[in-house]
N, C-alpha and C positions, 0 to 999 in steps of 0.2 A: 420940283418934280415929284413931290408927296402928296401934292395937292391934286397932279395931274393920274396918280397912281388912283388915288382915291375916288376920285371920279370915273375915273375910268372901271371900277372896280362896282361903282352906285350903278354906273348905266348896264354893264352887266346883269345885277342884280333885280335893277327896275326890265328888266328882258325877259331876263329868262328863272325868274323868282319861283315860280312855280315849281321846275324840273328841279331845282336847285332846294327846295322843300321836298322834295317824293324822295330826289337821293339821299336826303339826312335821315328821315322816315326810313328807309329801306337799311341804311347803316345799321337804326338804333336798333332796330327787329333783329339782322341779324346777329345782331352781338347777346341779345337778350335770348335768343332760342340757345344758340351758344352756350349760354351760364345757365340755360336751365330757369330761368324768369327768376334766378335768386335775387337779381339787383335791377328791377322793370323800373323801380321808382328816379332810379341815380340814373339807368339810361337815359329814360325820356329827359329827367332834366336838364341833362347834358343836350342833347339834340335841341332845347330850346334854347338856351344861352347861346347855341352855334349860332342859332335861326335869327335871333335878335341881335346877335353880334352882326351878319353879313345885311340884314335890313336895315340897320341904323347909318351903314355905310355914307346912306344919300342923305343923312338927318329924318328922315321919315320911314317909319315900322307899319310901312303899308304895301309891303312886295309880298314877303313870303309869310306865310301863314294864317299869320293874328288878325285882328281887326286894327284897324289904322289909330294910332294914339295918337292922345295930345303931343305936341309939337314941344319939340325939347330945349332944356336953357340955350337960353340967349349967348353961352358960353359953348367957347368948340370944344368940342370933343375930342378928346387927347386922342391922337395920331392911332389908330391902331397897326401894327404890324402885321405883316401876311396873314390873311384867317388859315388857320388852321384845324383839321376836322381832331375833332373833341377824340382825347386821346380815351382807346378802350380802357372798360376801369380791368385791373388785375383779374386776367379769368385764373378763379381755381384753380389748380390742379388737379386732374382729376387724381381719384385713389389709383396706386398702382395697383396691376393685374396680380392678383394674386395667384405665387408660381404652384405649378401644381405638383402635390408630393411625388416625393421620390418611390420611385416602381421600388417598391420592396425585394429584395436580391433571394432568392428561390433558395429555400435550408438546401444545405448540400446532402447528397444523399449515406444514410447512415451505415457505416462501415461494412462492409460484408462479411459475418464471420467464418473465418478459415474454417474449413472441415478439419477433422482430425486427421494427422501424420498415418495413425495407426488403425485398423478398422478392428471393431469390435471383434472378439474372439467370439467365433461360433460355439454356442451353448453344445456340450459333449453329450450324446444321448446316452439318457439312462440306460444302466444293465439291468436284464431282467433276473431277478436274484433266483440264487439255483436251486434248483427242486432240491428239497430236504433229500437228505439219501435212506437208504433205508435200516433203523435200528439196528443196531451190533447186537446182540447177543451178550448176554453179562457174565463176566469173567467167573470161571470158578472158583471158588477160596482155593488160596494155598494151605497145603498141607502142613499142618505143626513139622518142625524135625523133634526127631529123636531127642529125647534131652541124656546126657551123660547119665550113666550109672554113676550114684555116691558110694556104692559100697566100694570100688574100686578105688584105693588111697593114689595121690600120687606119690611119683619119687621124689625122696627129699632131696635137697641138692648138697653137691661135697661143701664141708667146713673148706675155709680158705686154708693156706697150708700158712703154717707159723717158720716166722724169717728166723730164722738160725744164727745167735748170738755169736759174738766174736768172741776168739782165743783169750782171756786174761793173761797180760804179761808179767811177766816178775818183776816184784818192786827195787827199787834200784836201776834198771834200765825203762830209758823212756822207750816207749812204744812207738812202732813203726806207722806214719799217718797213711790211713789207707787211702787210697786214688776213689775219691768219689766215681772214676769213669769204669770201672768194674764194677759188675755186676757181685751181691754174696752169694754163695750159695746159696742153695735152698737146704732147710733141714730136713732130715728126712723123716718121710712122710709117715706117719705111722698106718699098720696096715689093717686100719679097720673100715669092714665094709659096713653098710646104712643098714641097718633092722629093717627086717620087713615088719609088718603089722602083724600086731601080737606074738611077736618075739618079743625074748628080753635084752637088753640094745648090751654088746659086749663089754665089760669093765676096761678101764685102761690105767695102764703100771705109773704109778707118780714118778715123776722122775726128780730127783733132785735137786734142790734151786741152787748148790755150788755149783752144776755144770749140768746145766738139762738136754745140750745136745747127749750123754754118754750117760746119766745118770748118777755119775758116780763121783766122790770128794775128789777134788784135786792134791793131788801129790805135793807134801812140803817142800817146801826150796832147802834146800841144803845153806846150812848157816846161818837159818834166820831163829 
């Protein structure tokens, strides 16, 4: 069964070797373009190996691409499995597209300053200076008052009235206490008129020291 499959593939390669070679070349060129030519050598080597494997199915390398080579060894080649197209080399991932920077947010409007609640006071109008009044006439000096006549003496004040001493009590009898609320009678004022200037003062009669009220000595008490 395996031999029949290999012979069938060999016949197909013999018949369509040119188309297979062209298809392998196109596949290699496509992969090379995708990778930007970075892996051209590896891709071409893979294409050649795939062509050789398919061309050797019938024991002769005379169907695909290269010139015919010497016959293979007498040993039967190992039965190849179903030929697969060479795996594409790992395609490097393209660098990610850089994201656009975020749109900067617009700055917020500064807070509008609030208007002052009270309006500024209106400046008061400056008052015009008052016209200077007419100068007043100077006041006349006051006349000095007449001085008092020094020749006229002032009247002297009356002397204070002497207080009348109480009557002495007889010895041996206690004197009655005087009522402090009852005022004592004033002594008799001597009739002395104030002297006028230029006249001698009247002479006063001396009183007896024993009885200043009457000027007489007290009477002796009987039995003393």
